C-alpha positions in Angstrom: 206.6 -10.2 18.0 207.1 -13.0 15.4 204.6 -13.5 12.5 202.3 -16.5 12.2 203.9 -19.8 11.3 203.8 -20.6 7.6 205.2 -23.0 5.0 208.1 -22.4 2.7 209.3 -24.6 -0.1 212.6 -25.2 -1.9 213.8 -27.6 -4.6 216.5 -29.8 -3.1 218.2 -32.4 -5.3 215.3 -32.1 -7.8 212.5 -32.6 -5.2 210.1 -30.0 -3.9 210.6 -29.9 -0.1 208.7 -27.9 2.6 209.5 -26.4 6.0 207.7 -24.4 8.6 208.9 -20.9 9.6 207.9 -17.5 10.9 209.3 -14.1 10.5 211.3 -12.9 13.5 210.4 -9.3 12.7 207.2 -9.0 10.5 207.9 -5.4 9.8 211.1 -6.4 7.9 211.4 -8.2 4.5 211.2 -12.0 4.3 214.8 -13.3 4.0 216.8 -16.0 5.6 218.2 -13.8 8.3 214.6 -12.9 9.4 213.3 -16.4 9.6 212.9 -18.7 12.6 212.7 -22.3 11.2 210.6 -24.8 13.2 211.3 -27.9 11.1 213.6 -29.7 8.8 212.6 -29.8 5.2 210.1 -32.6 4.4 208.5 -33.8 1.2 204.9 -33.7 2.5 203.3 -30.2 2.1 200.1 -31.1 3.9 202.1 -32.4 6.9 204.0 -29.1 7.0 200.8 -27.1 6.7 199.3 -29.1 9.6 202.4 -28.4 11.8 202.2 -24.7 11.0 198.5 -24.7 12.0 199.2 -26.4 15.3 201.9 -23.9 16.1 199.6 -21.0 15.2 197.0 -22.5 17.6 199.6 -22.4 20.4 201.0 -25.8 20.0 204.6 -26.6 20.7 207.4 -27.7 18.5 208.7 -31.0 19.7 211.8 -31.4 17.6 213.5 -30.7 14.3 211.6 -33.3 12.3 207.8 -33.5 11.9 
């Protein structure tokens, strides 16, 4: 069973960007091969956090962009 949805960040072209992901197998280490990504990277951390919260409450992902 996948883990809860959470926010990750990465610096892309000098800007801090955020995406929503969960671990496919929470018993394994967190690495790119063990992540299911729900969104594209965006600049708004709060928006990404809200999307993760909706997914954790049983909401649905409606596309690659938030």
